[in-house]
C-alpha positions as CSV (number, residue, x, y, z in Angstrom):
1,X,-115.4,211.7,-90.8
2,X,-117.6,209.2,-89.6
3,X,-119.8,210.2,-86.4
4,X,-120.3,206.8,-83.9
5,X,-123.7,206.3,-83.2
6,X,-125.2,206.0,-79.6
7,X,-124.7,202.2,-79.5
8,X,-121.0,202.4,-80.4
9,X,-120.5,205.0,-77.6
10,X,-122.6,202.9,-75.1
11,X,-120.4,199.8,-76.2
12,X,-116.6,202.0,-75.8
13,X,-118.0,203.5,-72.6
14,X,-119.3,199.9,-71.5
15,X,-115.1,198.6,-72.7
16,X,-112.9,201.4,-70.8
17,X,-115.2,200.9,-67.8
18,X,-114.3,197.1,-67.5
19,X,-110.9,197.3,-68.7
20,X,-110.3,199.9,-66.1
21,X,-112.4,197.9,-63.4
22,X,-110.2,195.0,-64.3
23,X,-107.3,196.0,-62.8
24,X,-108.6,197.3,-59.1
25,X,-111.4,194.3,-58.1
26,X,-113.4,191.4,-59.1
27,X,-117.0,192.7,-58.1
28,X,-118.4,191.2,-55.3
29,X,-122.4,190.6,-54.5
30,X,-124.2,192.5,-52.1
31,X,-127.3,192.0,-50.6
32,X,-128.3,194.9,-48.3
33,X,-129.7,198.1,-48.9
34,X,-130.1,201.4,-47.6
35,X,-132.8,202.6,-44.7
36,X,-134.9,204.5,-46.9
37,X,-135.2,200.9,-49.3
38,X,-135.7,198.9,-46.2
39,X,-138.5,201.3,-45.0
40,X,-140.5,201.3,-48.0
41,X,-139.2,198.0,-49.5
42,X,-138.2,199.6,-52.8
43,X,-134.8,200.2,-54.6
44,X,-132.3,203.0,-54.2
45,X,-133.2,203.7,-57.9
46,X,-136.7,204.8,-56.9
47,X,-135.2,208.2,-56.1
48,X,-130.9,208.0,-57.6
49,X,-130.1,207.9,-60.7
50,X,-126.4,206.3,-59.9
51,X,-126.3,207.1,-56.3
52,X,-126.2,209.8,-54.8
53,X,-127.4,211.7,-57.2
54,X,-131.2,212.3,-57.2
55,X,-134.0,211.7,-59.7
56,X,-137.1,213.9,-59.8
57,X,-139.0,211.8,-58.0
58,X,-136.3,211.3,-55.3
59,X,-135.4,215.2,-55.1
60,X,-139.5,215.6,-54.1
61,X,-138.6,212.7,-51.4
62,X,-136.2,214.6,-49.6
63,X,-138.0,218.0,-50.2
64,X,-141.1,216.5,-48.2
65,X,-139.3,215.8,-45.5
66,X,-138.5,212.5,-46.5
67,X,-141.7,211.2,-47.7
68,X,-143.1,210.4,-51.0
69,X,-145.3,212.1,-52.7
70,X,-149.4,211.0,-52.1
71,X,-147.8,209.0,-49.0
72,X,-150.8,206.3,-47.7
73,X,-149.8,203.8,-45.0
74,X,-149.7,200.9,-47.3
75,X,-146.5,202.1,-48.9
76,X,-144.8,202.0,-45.9
77,X,-143.9,198.6,-45.1
78,X,-141.7,199.0,-41.6
79,X,-144.9,200.2,-39.7
80,X,-143.7,203.0,-37.4
81,X,-143.8,202.8,-33.4
82,X,-146.9,205.2,-32.3
83,X,-145.8,207.6,-29.1
84,X,-149.1,208.0,-27.8
85,X,-152.9,207.7,-28.9
86,X,-154.0,209.6,-32.0
87,X,-157.0,210.9,-29.6
88,X,-153.9,212.7,-27.6
89,X,-154.1,215.5,-30.7
90,X,-157.5,216.2,-29.6
91,X,-156.7,216.7,-26.2
92,X,-153.5,219.0,-26.6
93,X,-152.4,220.9,-24.6
94,X,-153.5,218.7,-21.5
95,X,-151.6,215.7,-23.4
96,X,-148.9,215.4,-25.0
97,X,-148.9,215.1,-28.6
98,X,-148.2,211.8,-30.0
99,X,-145.4,211.4,-32.0
100,X,-144.0,208.3,-34.0
101,X,-140.5,206.5,-34.0
102,X,-139.2,204.7,-37.1
103,X,-140.3,200.7,-37.0
104,X,-136.5,200.1,-37.1
105,X,-133.2,201.8,-36.1
106,X,-132.9,203.7,-39.4
107,X,-129.3,203.7,-40.2
108,X,-127.5,203.5,-43.3
109,X,-124.0,202.9,-43.9
110,X,-122.0,204.6,-47.3
111,X,-118.0,203.2,-47.5
112,X,-115.6,204.6,-50.2
113,X,-112.6,202.4,-51.4
114,X,-110.0,204.6,-53.9
115,X,-107.5,203.8,-55.6
116,X,-105.3,207.1,-56.0
117,X,-103.0,208.3,-59.0
118,X,-102.2,211.5,-58.9
119,X,-99.4,214.2,-59.9
120,X,-98.8,217.6,-58.8
121,X,-96.2,220.0,-59.7
122,X,-94.2,221.8,-56.5
123,X,-93.8,225.4,-55.8
124,X,-90.1,224.5,-56.1
125,X,-90.6,222.9,-59.7
126,X,-90.8,219.2,-58.6
127,X,-93.1,216.7,-59.4
128,X,-94.9,214.7,-57.0
129,X,-95.9,211.6,-58.3
130,X,-98.3,209.0,-56.8
131,X,-99.2,206.1,-58.2
132,X,-101.6,203.2,-57.2
133,X,-101.8,204.3,-53.4
134,X,-104.8,201.8,-51.9
135,X,-106.7,203.9,-49.8
136,X,-109.1,201.1,-48.6
137,X,-111.5,202.6,-47.1
138,X,-110.9,206.0,-47.8
139,X,-113.7,207.0,-45.5
140,X,-117.2,205.6,-44.2
141,X,-120.0,207.6,-43.5
142,X,-123.0,206.6,-41.0
143,X,-126.2,208.1,-41.8
144,X,-129.1,208.3,-39.5
145,X,-132.5,209.5,-41.0
146,X,-136.3,209.2,-40.9
147,X,-139.5,210.3,-39.6
148,X,-140.8,211.5,-36.3
149,X,-144.4,211.9,-36.9
150,X,-146.7,213.9,-39.4
151,X,-144.5,216.6,-39.6
152,X,-141.0,215.8,-38.3
153,X,-138.1,214.5,-39.5
154,X,-134.3,214.1,-39.4
155,X,-131.3,213.6,-41.0
156,X,-127.7,213.3,-39.8
157,X,-124.2,211.8,-40.9
158,X,-120.9,211.0,-39.2
159,X,-117.9,210.5,-41.5
160,X,-114.4,208.5,-40.6
161,X,-111.7,209.0,-42.1
162,X,-108.4,207.2,-41.5
163,X,-105.3,209.0,-42.1
164,X,-102.1,207.7,-43.1
165,X,-100.5,207.3,-39.5
166,X,-103.2,205.3,-38.8
167,X,-105.1,207.6,-36.7
168,X,-108.9,208.5,-37.3
169,X,-110.8,212.0,-38.4
170,X,-113.8,212.0,-37.3
171,X,-116.6,214.8,-38.2
172,X,-120.2,215.2,-37.9
173,X,-121.0,216.8,-40.8
174,X,-124.8,217.1,-40.7
175,X,-127.0,216.8,-37.5
176,X,-130.8,218.1,-38.4
177,X,-134.2,218.6,-37.1
178,X,-137.1,219.6,-39.8
179,X,-140.4,220.7,-38.9
180,X,-142.5,219.6,-42.5
181,X,-145.9,221.5,-43.4
182,X,-146.8,222.5,-40.0
183,X,-149.2,224.7,-41.1
184,X,-150.6,226.4,-44.7
185,X,-150.9,224.0,-47.9
186,X,-148.9,220.8,-48.2
187,X,-145.2,222.0,-48.5
188,X,-146.0,225.5,-48.6
189,X,-143.4,226.0,-45.5
190,X,-140.7,223.6,-44.1
191,X,-138.3,224.8,-41.5
192,X,-135.2,222.9,-40.4
193,X,-132.7,223.7,-37.7
194,X,-128.9,222.3,-36.8
195,X,-125.9,221.8,-39.0
196,X,-127.1,220.9,-42.7
197,X,-125.8,221.3,-46.4
198,X,-128.0,224.1,-47.4
199,X,-130.9,224.2,-49.8
200,X,-128.8,227.5,-51.2
201,X,-126.6,225.0,-53.2
202,X,-129.6,222.0,-53.8
203,X,-128.6,220.5,-57.2
204,X,-124.7,221.3,-57.3
205,X,-123.8,220.6,-53.8
206,X,-121.1,217.6,-53.2
207,X,-124.2,215.3,-51.6
208,X,-126.4,215.5,-54.8
209,X,-123.8,215.2,-57.8
210,X,-122.4,212.1,-59.8
211,X,-118.9,213.2,-59.6
212,X,-116.1,212.3,-56.5
213,X,-114.9,215.8,-57.2
214,X,-116.9,218.6,-55.5
215,X,-117.4,221.4,-57.6
216,X,-114.5,223.4,-55.8
217,X,-115.2,226.7,-58.4
218,X,-117.7,227.5,-56.2
219,X,-116.9,226.2,-52.7
220,X,-113.2,226.7,-52.2
221,X,-112.5,230.1,-53.5
222,X,-110.3,231.8,-50.9
223,X,-111.1,235.7,-51.1
224,X,-108.2,236.6,-48.9
225,X,-105.4,238.5,-49.8
226,X,-103.8,242.1,-50.1
227,X,-105.3,242.8,-53.6
228,X,-108.1,240.1,-53.2
229,X,-107.8,236.1,-53.3
230,X,-105.6,234.6,-55.6
231,X,-107.6,230.9,-56.2
232,X,-109.1,228.3,-54.6
233,X,-107.8,227.2,-51.0
234,X,-108.7,223.6,-49.8
235,X,-107.8,223.7,-45.9
236,X,-107.8,226.5,-44.2
237,X,-108.7,228.0,-40.7
238,X,-110.7,229.7,-40.3
239,X,-112.0,229.2,-44.0
240,X,-113.7,231.5,-46.3
241,X,-115.6,230.1,-49.0
242,X,-117.2,231.3,-51.7
243,X,-120.7,229.7,-51.0
244,X,-120.7,227.5,-47.6
245,X,-121.0,223.8,-48.2
246,X,-122.6,223.6,-44.4
247,X,-123.9,225.8,-42.2
248,X,-125.2,225.6,-38.2
249,X,-128.7,227.6,-38.0
250,X,-132.0,228.0,-39.4
251,X,-133.3,227.5,-42.9
252,X,-137.2,227.9,-44.1
253,X,-138.5,226.6,-47.5
254,X,-141.3,225.7,-49.6
255,X,-143.1,224.6,-52.7
256,X,-145.8,226.8,-54.6
257,X,-147.6,225.2,-56.7
258,X,-145.8,222.3,-57.4
259,X,-143.1,224.5,-59.8
260,X,-141.9,227.5,-57.6
261,X,-138.6,226.8,-54.5
262,X,-138.3,229.1,-52.3
263,X,-135.3,229.4,-49.3
264,X,-134.5,231.4,-46.9
265,X,-131.6,231.0,-43.9
266,X,-130.1,232.6,-41.2
267,X,-127.2,231.2,-39.8
268,X,-123.9,230.9,-38.1
269,X,-120.7,233.2,-40.0
270,X,-117.4,231.6,-41.7
271,X,-115.4,230.7,-38.7
272,X,-115.7,229.1,-35.2
273,X,-114.7,231.7,-32.4
274,X,-113.1,231.8,-29.0
275,X,-114.3,230.5,-25.3
276,X,-116.0,227.3,-27.0
277,X,-118.2,229.8,-29.5
278,X,-119.6,228.5,-32.4
279,X,-119.4,231.7,-34.3
280,X,-117.1,234.1,-34.9
281,X,-119.0,236.9,-34.0
282,X,-122.0,238.2,-33.1
283,X,-123.2,238.9,-36.9
284,X,-125.7,236.5,-38.6
285,X,-124.9,235.6,-42.2
286,X,-128.4,235.5,-44.6
287,X,-129.3,233.5,-47.4
288,X,-131.9,233.3,-49.8
289,X,-132.5,231.2,-53.4
290,X,-135.7,231.4,-55.7
291,X,-136.0,228.9,-58.2
292,X,-138.9,227.8,-61.1
293,X,-139.3,224.7,-63.0
294,X,-140.8,224.3,-66.2
295,X,-142.0,221.0,-67.4
296,X,-141.0,217.4,-66.0
297,X,-142.0,216.5,-62.3
298,X,-143.1,219.1,-60.2
299,X,-140.8,219.7,-56.8
300,X,-143.3,218.3,-54.9
301,X,-143.7,215.2,-56.9
302,X,-146.8,216.4,-58.4
303,X,-147.0,215.2,-62.1
304,X,-150.2,216.9,-63.5
305,X,-151.9,213.6,-63.4
306,X,-149.2,212.2,-66.3
307,X,-147.9,209.1,-65.9
308,X,-144.0,209.4,-65.0
309,X,-141.7,207.7,-67.6
310,X,-140.7,204.4,-66.9
311,X,-137.2,205.7,-67.4
312,X,-137.3,207.3,-63.8
313,X,-133.9,209.0,-65.0
314,X,-135.5,211.0,-67.5
315,X,-137.8,214.2,-66.4
316,X,-137.6,216.8,-69.5
317,X,-137.6,220.0,-67.9
318,X,-135.7,223.6,-67.3
319,X,-135.1,224.7,-63.9
320,X,-133.8,228.0,-63.6
321,X,-133.2,229.9,-59.9
322,X,-131.1,232.5,-58.7
323,X,-129.5,232.6,-55.2
324,X,-127.7,235.2,-53.1
325,X,-125.6,234.8,-49.7
326,X,-124.4,237.7,-47.5
327,X,-121.6,237.7,-44.6
328,X,-120.2,239.5,-41.9
329,X,-116.8,239.1,-40.9
330,X,-116.0,241.9,-38.9
331,X,-113.7,240.7,-36.0
332,X,-112.2,238.1,-37.4
333,X,-108.5,237.7,-38.7
334,X,-106.8,236.0,-41.6
335,X,-103.3,235.9,-41.5
336,X,-101.7,237.1,-45.0
337,X,-98.6,239.0,-46.0
338,X,-98.3,242.4,-47.8
339,X,-96.8,242.5,-51.3
340,X,-93.2,242.8,-49.7
341,X,-94.2,239.3,-48.0
342,X,-94.8,241.2,-44.2
343,X,-97.1,239.9,-42.3
344,X,-100.8,241.1,-42.6
345,X,-103.7,240.6,-41.1
346,X,-107.0,241.0,-42.6
347,X,-110.9,240.8,-42.3
348,X,-113.3,240.1,-45.0
349,X,-115.9,242.9,-43.1
350,X,-118.4,242.3,-45.6
351,X,-118.7,239.7,-48.6
352,X,-121.9,239.3,-51.2
353,X,-122.3,236.4,-53.3
354,X,-125.2,236.2,-56.0
355,X,-125.4,233.3,-58.7
356,X,-127.7,231.8,-61.1
357,X,-128.5,228.3,-61.2
358,X,-130.1,226.4,-64.7
359,X,-130.8,222.4,-65.0
360,X,-131.7,220.9,-68.2
361,X,-133.1,217.7,-68.3
362,X,-133.5,215.9,-72.2
363,X,-133.9,212.3,-72.6
364,X,-131.1,210.6,-71.0
365,X,-129.2,213.8,-70.8
366,X,-128.7,216.2,-68.1
367,X,-126.6,219.8,-68.1
368,X,-126.7,221.5,-65.4
369,X,-124.8,224.5,-64.2
370,X,-124.0,227.9,-62.3
371,X,-122.5,231.3,-62.8
372,X,-121.0,233.3,-58.9
373,X,-120.5,236.4,-58.5
374,X,-118.3,237.5,-55.3
375,X,-117.7,240.8,-54.0
376,X,-115.2,241.5,-50.2
377,X,-114.8,244.6,-48.7
378,X,-111.3,244.2,-47.2
379,X,-109.8,245.8,-44.0
380,X,-106.2,245.3,-43.7
381,X,-104.8,245.4,-40.4
382,X,-101.6,245.8,-38.6
383,X,-100.9,242.3,-37.1
384,X,-99.1,243.8,-33.7
385,X,-101.4,246.7,-33.2
386,X,-104.5,246.0,-35.0
387,X,-104.4,249.3,-37.0
388,X,-106.4,250.1,-39.9
389,X,-104.4,250.1,-43.2
390,X,-107.0,250.6,-45.4
391,X,-109.8,248.9,-47.4
392,X,-109.9,246.6,-50.7
393,X,-113.0,246.3,-52.5
394,X,-112.4,243.0,-54.3
395,X,-114.4,241.1,-57.0
396,X,-114.6,237.7,-58.2
397,X,-116.8,235.1,-60.3
398,X,-116.7,231.6,-60.8
399,X,-118.6,229.2,-63.2
400,X,-119.1,225.5,-64.4
401,X,-121.4,223.3,-66.6
402,X,-121.7,219.6,-66.1
403,X,-123.2,217.0,-68.3
404,X,-124.3,213.8,-67.0
405,X,-125.4,211.0,-69.5
406,X,-127.3,207.6,-68.9
407,X,-125.8,205.2,-71.0
408,X,-127.5,202.4,-69.6
409,X,-129.8,202.4,-66.5
410,X,-126.4,201.0,-64.5
411,X,-123.9,203.3,-66.6
412,X,-124.0,206.9,-66.3
413,X,-120.8,209.3,-67.3
414,X,-120.1,212.6,-66.3
415,X,-118.3,215.5,-67.5
416,X,-117.1,219.1,-66.0
417,X,-115.6,222.1,-66.9
418,X,-115.1,224.7,-64.2
419,X,-113.3,228.1,-64.1
420,X,-112.5,230.5,-61.3
421,X,-111.3,234.7,-62.1
422,X,-109.7,235.5,-58.7
423,X,-109.9,239.3,-57.6
424,X,-106.3,239.3,-57.7
425,X,-105.5,240.9,-61.6
426,X,-101.7,239.3,-61.0
427,X,-103.5,235.8,-60.7
428,X,-104.3,233.3,-62.9
429,X,-107.8,231.8,-63.8
430,X,-108.6,229.0,-62.5
431,X,-109.8,226.5,-65.2
432,X,-110.1,222.7,-64.3
433,X,-111.4,219.6,-65.9
434,X,-113.0,216.6,-64.9
435,X,-114.6,213.1,-66.2
436,X,-116.4,210.3,-64.7
437,X,-117.9,207.0,-65.4
438,X,-119.8,205.4,-63.0
439,X,-121.3,202.0,-62.9
440,X,-123.8,200.4,-60.6
441,X,-122.2,196.7,-59.9
442,X,-125.5,195.8,-57.9
443,X,-128.2,198.9,-57.2
444,X,-126.2,199.9,-53.8
445,X,-122.5,198.8,-55.2
446,X,-120.9,201.6,-57.2
447,X,-117.9,201.7,-59.2
448,X,-116.1,205.0,-60.4
449,X,-113.2,206.2,-62.6
450,X,-112.3,209.9,-62.7
451,X,-110.0,211.9,-64.2
452,X,-109.3,215.5,-62.9
453,X,-106.8,218.0,-64.6
454,X,-105.8,221.3,-64.1
455,X,-106.0,222.9,-67.3
456,X,-103.6,225.4,-66.7
457,X,-100.7,223.3,-65.5
458,X,-100.6,219.7,-66.9
459,X,-98.7,218.7,-64.4
460,X,-101.8,218.8,-62.2
461,X,-103.6,215.9,-62.7
462,X,-105.1,212.5,-61.5
463,X,-106.8,209.5,-62.3
464,X,-108.6,207.7,-59.1
465,X,-110.3,204.1,-59.0
466,X,-113.2,204.3,-56.8
467,X,-115.6,201.6,-54.9
468,X,-118.7,202.5,-53.1
469,X,-120.9,200.6,-51.6
470,X,-124.3,201.6,-49.0
471,X,-126.0,199.2,-47.0
């Protein structure tokens, strides 16, 4: 048997992508670029492999509060507006500490079109099929991000999605203020406050991966059930998850000697509460993470005096880390049923998520994955009297592995396998596969072909063609 060489694989991938996209659209030129590209007058590829996935330089830029490693005034092409003379710093506290505004309005827009093809097995045994559903557009995101002086930065995101009936769903996904290196050694301490994607999930959070499908095995597991959870949930109120994709609270993180990243956070719990509260109870959830990187570029962009590779997606390195999230769901009721099907309330009194993360870069290949173990202390309650009916100790585990390969600077392929073993022993193990091909038509215009499949039930699968552009 003859094994195809790399050049043959590249040609096959290119032909497959071209054939798929030909039925969808004819690519148009795009000339506008996002906010940071405008500020520094540089390409999107400075920080991204294929957007939104960051390369090592882009990760350092993000962690440093949207500042270039070893940044100088000459690097900033759009000069900021000064809010006070520099001498005011010496007069403080008898004068207001000066600040800055971005030179131009620091906005960026990301729009996604989708051609959805899906098959779903229904509980009654029938199959629902969707063919060529043109979701043009599927959603639009408005970003605002930048710096407000030497030690302050910000990030926000508003998402607009049109429903089939013509109504528009609006969500404030991110809105945070960062205090960067206010004291101590450079990048040793950063602080963030607001609604944000926690650095707890850095490296595999939906915002920064190259697949359109999020990693549901770690973000969408539902632990609620009379014998523990049975699988994933996409939409539930309240919505318990294995790890939070978004939090409201305060986070601190820092970089130690270029190679170590530490993270700690105090955030609201798993559900909004009554009477306009943002937290479901008076308790606060806690999380922490510790990563170390061997080889490649440091977390702060340090290269040890070596010149970075011309192929900026290459970062021959190994990153390993551990993370933990502890939550308290006391007094937050989830509607469920007992084994006879009668109504039942369940509270997740205490839950713990402990995980390990690893990422390997070797030339054009990046393989990364995480293992997550979850424990939940479930309180069963009578829905009428609210009397306790017993405690259930539930345990679950999930893991995924994903490989991204750069065929050409404009063409990347991805494959992912993910699995969840629910706490309920009667529930089936969830197994999913995702395969994606990304192509940059322009630096800020991307086309995607993505196939998703339930590896337990062949009737559940989808093949989506997507176009994303940013400006």
